[in-house]
N, C-alpha and C positions, 0 to 999 in steps of 0.2 A: 504493499501499499505506500503511495507517495504521500509526501508531507502536506500537499494540498487537500488530498482526500481525507487525512487524518483531522485537518482543520475544519472541513466541511461536514464529516460526518456528525459530531455533536449538534452542529447549527440545523442540519436535517432532521436529527432525531427531534430537537427542540421545536422545529416547525411542524413535523408530524404530530407530536404531543398536542400543540395547540390546536392544530385541526381536529383531533380527536376529542379535545375537550369542547370546541364548537359544535361538533356533532352530538356530543351527548348533551349540550344545553338546548339545542334546536329540536327538540321532541316535544310532544304534546304535554308530557308531565315534567318536562325540564324548565328550571329557573334561570333566565339569564341574569347576569350582574346587573346591579339596580342602575348603574349608568346607562345599559341599554335598555333595561325594562321601563324606565320613567319615560323617555321620549317615545318609546313605541307605545306605551299606554296612552300618552298624550296625544299621539297621532290618531288613535282610533277615536278619542273623545271629539277631536276637531273634525274628522271626518262625517261624524253623526249628529254634531251639535246643532247645526241649522235644522235638520229635520226633526230632532228632538224637541226643539222649543216651538216648532211650527203648530203643532196640534193643540197646545193649551192657549196660544195666541189664537188660533183660528175660533175653538170653540168658546173661549172667553170672550172675545170680540163679538162673536154671533150673539151671546147670551147678554151683551150689554153690560159687562163687568168693568168697575173701576180700575184704574192703573194699580192701585195696592192690591185688589184681588187678582189681577193678572199676574202681578210679579209672584204672589204666593203660588198660583198654580204652576208657574214655571220652575219655581222652587221645588215644589212637591214632585213634579215630573223629574227633573234631574235627579233628586233624592232616591225616588223609587227605582227610576231606571238604572241606578248604580247598585241598588240592592238586588234587583231582579237579574243584572248581569254577573254580580259575585255568586248568587245562587246557581246559575247556569253553569258558570265556568267552574267553580270550587265543587259544588255538588255536596248534598248530604242525603244519606239514605237513599229513597228512590226518587230524588228530586235532582235535576241537572244532568245535562248531557256529558259534561266535564270536556268541553271543547273550546276553543277561543270563539266565542260569540258574544257580539253585544246585543243588548236588550233595549228598546225603545218603544214609545208609543206608537200604535199603528195607525195609518192615514184610513185603514178599512172602517175605523169606527166612527170617523167624524160626520158623516152625514147622518147616522142614526142617533148619535149622542146630540148632535145640534136639534135634531126633530123632537127627541125626548126632552131635551132641557127646556125648549120653548114652549111646550105643552104641559109637562109634569113638573118642571123644575129641575135644579141640578142635584138634588138628593136622588131623584129618581135614575139620573144618570149614574151616580155612584152605585145604588142598589143594583142596577141592571149589570153594572161591570163585576161587583161581586158575585152575583149569580152567575154570570159568564165564565168567571175564573173558576168557580166550584164545578161547573159543568165541564169545563177543559181537564180539571183534575181527573174526576169520574171516568170521563170517556175515554182518557189517554191510552190506557191498555188496549181498548177496542178500535183505536181509530183506523187501523188498516182496513177494518171492515166499511168505515164511514168514508175513507179516502177514495173508494171506487166512483162515489158520486161528484168527486172533483177532479177529474182528468184535466188535461191542459186546455181543453176547449172551454171548460167552465172558469177554471181559476184565470187562465188569461183573459177572458172576457170580463171577469169582475174586476181584475186589476185595471184593465183598460178603463173600465167604467168610473172606478175610482179617481183616476187621474182626469177624466174629462169631467166629473162631476165637481171636483175640486176647483176648476178654473173660475168658477162664479166667485169663490172666495178671493183669488187673486184679483179678479177684477173689482170686488167690493173693496179691497185693501187701496186700490187705485183711486177709486172714486172717493173712498174716506168719508161717506155721509153726505157728500154733495147731492142736491137735489136736482141739479141741472148738468149731470154728466161730469165727468172727471176734469177737474182744472189742468190746463195745459202743462203747468209746472210738474204736477204729479205724474203725468204721461211721461215726461220728459225724464224724470227721475226712474220712474220704473223702466223705461227702455235703455236708459243710460245703465242701470245697474245689470240689466240683461246683456248689455253690450261688454260690460267689464268682465262678466262671467264668460262669455264666448272668447274673448281676446286672452283671458287667463288659461282657459283650455287650449288655445291655439299656440301661445308664445311662452308661457311660463314653464319652468322646470317641472318634472313629473310630480315631486313631491307636493307643490303647490296645486298643480291641477287637481289633486286629489280633494282639496278643500276649495275649491273654486267658488262654490256657491257661498261659503262662509266669507271668504275674501271680497266677492261681490257685495255682500251685505256691510262688511266693515268700510269697504273705500266709498259705496253710496252713501253712509251715514256721514262718514268724514266730509263729503262734497256737500251733503244738505246743510252741514254747520254754518256754512257760508251763506245759507239763505234765511232770514229772520223767520222763526215761528215754526220752522219745519221739523226741529229736533226738541222734544220736551222731555228733559231729563230732570224736572223739578221733583220727582219722586225718588231720585237716587240720594239726595240728601238726607232725605227723611227715613230711608232705610237703614236697618243697622247693619253692622258688619257680620253679626251671628245671630242666628235665630232657629229653634227647632221647629221642624215640620209637625204639626200636631195632627192627629186622626180626628176625622168628623169636623174639620174646621168650619163647613158650611152646614151643619146639622147632620143628624142621624139619616142614614139612608132609607128609602122607601122602596118597596118591590111591587112595580105594576106588572101584571102579566103581559101585556103587549109589548112593553119595554123591555122584558127579560127575552121574550121570544125574539124580538128584533136582533138584541146582542148576542144572543146565542148563535144566531145565523152568522153574525160577524166572527164569532169564536171559532166556528168551524173553518171559516176563511183563513182566519190567523193561524190556525193548526196546520191547514195545508202550506200556506206559506212557509211556515216554520219547518216543516217536514222538508220542503225543498232546500231551504238554507242549512239544516243540520246534514242533509246528505251530500250536499256541495261542499262544507266545510271539511266534513269527514273524509272525502275524497281528496281535498287539497291537502290536508296534513297526513295523508295516507293511514288514516285509522278509521275504516268505514264503519258507519253507524248500524248497529243491528237493532233488531225489533225492541228490544228491552231497553236500549240506549235511548232510542227515539221516544219510547213511552216515558223515560225519565225527564228528557228534554220538555216534552209537552206538559208534563205535569209542572216543570219549573215555569213554563210560560203560563200555566193557570194560577200557580201561587203568586207569581209577579203581580197578575191581572187582580186576583184578591187583594193583596197588599196595596195596589193601585187605588181599588176602590174605598179602602179603609183611609188612606192618606190623601184623599182628595184628587185623585188623577184617574187614569183611563187604562184601557187594556194594552198588555205590552206583548211585543213579539220581537224576533231576531231581525236585526237590522241588515238588509242585503249588501248595503254599501260595504259594510265592515268585512263581510264575507269576501268581498272583491279585495280588500285590502290586505287581507291574510294571504290570498294568492299572489298579490303584487310584491309584498316584502318577502315572502318566503318564511316568515318567522311563525312556527307551529305552536309555541307555548301558550297554553291556556291560561298562563299567570299573567301575560300581557293584557288580556281582558279583564282579569280580577282587579289589575292595579287600575285600569281604565274605568272599572266600576267604582273603585275608592275614590278616584278623582271627581265623578259624577256625585257621589255622595257629598263630598266637601263643598263642591260647587252649589249643591242644593241647600246646604247650610249657610250659605252667604248671600243674604237678600239683596245687597247692592248689585251683585251680578245680574240677578233677575230684574231688578229695576232699570238697569242699563239695556238689557235685550228689551224691556218693555217699551222703552224710550226710542227704539229705532223707527224712524219714519215709516208710516203705513205705504207710502209709495214705493218705497225702497223695497220693503218686504213684499209688495206687489210683483215687481220685477223679479225677486228671487223666487217668488211663488210660481210664476210662469215657469221658469226652470225646474223648479222642485216638482210640481204637479205633472209637468210633462215627461218628468223622467218616469214618474209612476206609471203614466200611460204607455210610454215607451217600454217599460217592461212587460206590460201586459201584452204589447204587440211582440215582443220577444218571445214571451211564453206561446203565443198563438203561432208562431213560427214553426213549433213542432207538430202542429195539426195539418192533416190532409184535408185541404179545402174541397169537398163535394159540395153539391148543392144544399144538401141537408145542413152541412155544419155552416156554410155560408149563412143561411137562414137562422140557425142559432144566435150567431154572433150579430146579426142585423137585429132581429126582434128584441134581444136582450139588451142591446145598447139603445135602441129606441124606447123600449118602455122605461128604461133607467132615466133618460134624459127628460122625459116628459116633465117631472117635477122641477127639472133645472130651467127649462126654457118656459115653464107656466106654472109658477110657484102655487098658484090657487087652484090648480086642476082637481084636487081631491078635497077641496074644503067643504062640500057637501056629504062628504062620506063619514062613517063612523069613527070614533077616535081610534080604536084598536087598529083600523085599516089604514089611517094616515100614518100612525107610529112606524108602520112597517114599510108602507110604500111611498112615502113623502120623501124618504131620503135618496132614492133612486138606487142606492147600491144594493140595499135589502131587495128591492123589487127585480132589479137585474139579476142578482144571484139566484132568486127563486125561480124566475123566468128560463135563466140558463140551464139550471138543474132539471127543471121538468121538460123543456124542451130536448134536451141531450137524452133523457130517458125515453121520450116518445119517439124521437127521429132515429136514434141510434139503437136500433131494435136488436133483440135476441138473436135474430137472424144474420143481422150484420156482423155481431160479435162473433157468432159461431163460424161465419165465412172468413174472418181475418183473425181467428184465433191463433194462429201459428205465425203472424205477421211479426217479424222480429223489430221492426220499427216502434210497435205498440203506440201509435198514434192515435189520432180522434176516430178511426174506423172502429176501433174497440172503446169507444170513448167512455163507456160508463165505466170501464176498468182502466185507470190511469197507470202510467209506467211504474210510479213509486209503490203503488199498491202491489203490482205483480212482483216486485223485487222484494216486498217485504212477506208475502205470503207463499212464494215459490219455494218448494221443499229444499231445491237444490242451490237456492241464492246464497251467494257469500257475500256477506256484508249487504250492499245494495245493489252494485253492478250497473248503476245507471250512467255513472260517469267514469271515464277510463282514467285511471291513475297515470300521470305523467313521471315516470321514475327519473332520477338523476341520471344523465347521459354516462358518466364515469362507473356509477353503481350498476347501471344495465349492462355495460361492455363487462365489467368484472364478472357478473352473473353469467355472461354468454361464454367467457372464458371457463369459468368453473365447470359449466355444463359440458363443454367441449372436452375437458381434461378427464372429467368422469366418463365420458362416453368412450374415450380413447383406451380406458383401463378396462372396460368390459370385454370379456372374451367374446370373439366372433362366433356365430352360429356356425 
């Protein structure tokens, strides 16, 4: 061995040891050093923050809440989102999928919650939320049987409807209570914010692109500071630096049957979305989710929703944008999500932060809302891309979207109907979901399912039976088998070499 080789070998050994240490850290159960753990957790918080605070702003604004009450709703939302994330990522007993998943309030519940709140009061919203969470906990082990009613054609249609229905909210923010249409300055700020988001996506580094909506809100608000009266942060001085989020702040919950039924429909949609997110993140981190883990994760969703109802907030689900972030960063540790959950809890206990968010100009929120709600609609279209669009499936989507948008384009259409009917159908989302489920059952018949029973694509020709359901109940399924695992190229080459070496040792026949 030469002198140079002797000098290099300890260095090479040290480098190999460091690589091995990094590999051992980068597992689902590994804990990275805090110097890496904190920025990674903060990144998850930034990626979800704009979406997380949007729902309390939408619901509270629609119900006419004061600035102080809106700030409280935001604090409660962040606080419970942190708790729900910790439950999902750390897990205890039969609760938690124990994967790097972030939890946040779902947009799917916005329409029904506004309808319930306007007719029955916010206490009925919290009561329906608690009932929805308990329903999710109870049915979690049996959800693979319910999942067959929510194939891609149904879930994609419902998610598309959610995005389209929420555009009315974005328009309301831009109009900001004006009786004569939107003031030109509001329209300018809304589309200026939207342009900023597009420019960030086009020209900013990848790390900033992932928080483009949040940066758009921030830069739009800074610009609005130069326009007198656009930014109202009068509540920031009054807000304290620390305050506990108290349960039942707005009074004890009430349980109205129609409200509970409406929210349970939303709960099934939430569970379907969460199933997809858990399957996706399990494949990304190369730890496929089995049926038992899926049930544990759905129970955690239900528990987070129950806690949400108790602490004055709304139903919780896994945030899809954070699943994408796990894929982008390549960091598999579930404790990154745990730390992000802890950051959310701390933010929820600092009312000044919530007051700052509440003071963001409505016009700026409207511009960001167009992007946010458009992303929701685009997610639905992406899900529908899995569907084989024969005439029947086109009809399912067309009629469901049409029925769902009736209350959006004509808000008084059901004013002469009984209260239980308006609670379910006035939101559009519940109406669209029910229509999509029934039409799918009617038009995608047993004969069609039998005809395409062996179709490997498992798209909407066998639409009553979704691909996730098949993976969960198939006796030979390993994990889920839905999303192919992309292995590290070096590891794959090593596996191929090992297989070749083993084959060369076998005696020839």
